[in-house]
C-alpha positions, 0 to 999 in steps of 0.5 A: 252595291251602293254607289260611292258619292263624294261630299262636294266641297265649297270650291267645287260648288262655287266652280260649278255654280250648283247648290249642294243638292243639285251637285249631289243629284247629278253625282248620284245619277252618274254613279247609278248609271255607271252601276247599271252598265253591263259588264263589258265581258265575261272573264274566265281564267284557266286554273292548273292544280299542280300545287297539291298532292305529294312530290315524287322526290318527297322521300329523297334525303338528297332533295330536302326542299321536296319533303312537303312540296306539291307535285308541281314544284321544282328545284329551280323554283326554290333556287331561282324563282322563289318570287313566284311563290304565292303569298299563301305558300306553294300549296293551295290544298286547303278550304281557306286558300280556295275561298281566298282565291274565289274572293280574289278572283270575284273582286277583280272581275273574274266570272269563272275558273276553267279547271284542268280536268284529267281522265283516268285511266290513260287510253283506257276505260273511265276510272271514277274512283281514281278521278275523284281522288286525283290531286290534280282535281283537289281544287275542284272539290274545294271549290264545290264545298267553299262557303263563297262558292256562289261568287265564282262559277266554274267549268272544265278544260279537258286536258286530254293530252299525253298521260290522260288521253280519252280514246273512242266514242264509248269513253267520250260518252262515259266522260259526259255521263261523269260530268252530268252531276256538274252540269246540273250545278247552277254554278257550272258555266253555260253558253247560250244556255248549254253547259260549256266544256273546253277540249285542250287537244282537238287531235284526241277527239272526232266529230263522231265522238262529239256527236255521241257526247251530244246524244248522251247530254240530251238523254240526260235532260239537256235537250239543247245539248252541250257547248264544246269549245276546241283549243288550237287552230286545228279545232276549226277543221272539225264541225263538232266543235260549237266554239273554238278558242286557245289555251296559251299562245307562245311562239317558239315556246318549245323550239329548243332555243332559249331566248328572251322575247318581247311580250308584244310579239306574243300579243300580236301572235295571239291576236292572229287567232281572234277569228270566228264565224257564225257557224263556229264562233271564237272565244278570244284568249289572252296569254297573261305571261309565258316564262317556263324556265322553272320547268326547263332543264334537269333541275326543272321538269326537263321541259324543252327550252324555248322562247320566254316573254318575261317583260309583261306589264299590267298596262300591257295586259290591260290594253290586251283585254280592252283590245279583246273586248273591242274585237268582240264588239266589232265582231258580235256574230263571230263570238259568244253572245256572253262576250266570254274572254279566256285568260291563261292563266290563274296559276300556271306558275311553272309556265309564267302565266299567272295572276295570283299574288306572289312574294314578288307581287303581293298586290297582284297588279296584273289581276287588279288591271283586269278588275279595273277594266271589268269593274269600270274603274 
């Protein structure tokens, strides 16, 4: 990347007392030094692919909005929150849109997507055919075939929650065997040289499960094993997790009390999670918004009501990120040497955690705020 140098004007030269050549040399040196500075952090963003597939109400004549809708859309989205529609539309299931998202992310300092990955069959044995054809994995497939794939890396957030639970040692071993083809992709995220997997639900996995996963990884040629990061505070109670982290931190999100709260409450609560150890380092999380009203109630997805935080500003997110970077600088032995920060989320439009450009925010100002920090602007 070439440094951008301004042409010194006569008043500038008179003020500095420098010749044009001297002024140019100083400017070039400063810009070159800035370009050589390492990135202050490695940024990963959670990616939820609920914006493809066929809506369950697509054939209902009483719900015309659902005819061509993706799985994650609700009537509340259409009637009350249409401003959250991405600039490319509600659906994201084309190669062109994926490549556009990769460029948007890479241009603004994002290093990788952490795609939500889902098991099939629920509580049963692995079903590779269903997994490969699950609409929730559509964006993973598009990423792998994108012509600009090399601009953005990827990993998986294993969403082993209700409906997609992985139960037992043999199934966790089968999961690793399934992932090996991705681990061998140079674009798959590694931490300390080991492929990184993030586990959403620590209650769904035991130390025995994780030991078996490591065994399979070594058998498949990954002699140092894999890096397993566990979300939620309870992951700290299980030694099998290489790292701990979070998915989203939103106090009162499902307490049944519909209230608006200030974003700074969410920020402070999130910062309380920023703690690790040399034995189990922590990957700091930023929650880039939480307002799940489109999924609440009968016209949503019948999600339980709770506190929402609709007042986030780009400035606040920017400060949040700088604080995370400072925490890592102050606690180098408590985090990854790659200084990874995870952000919730790229496109959790239903829960209010998103960075994508939308009808209400076509310039994606929160995403640009991240880019300003990471790109040193």
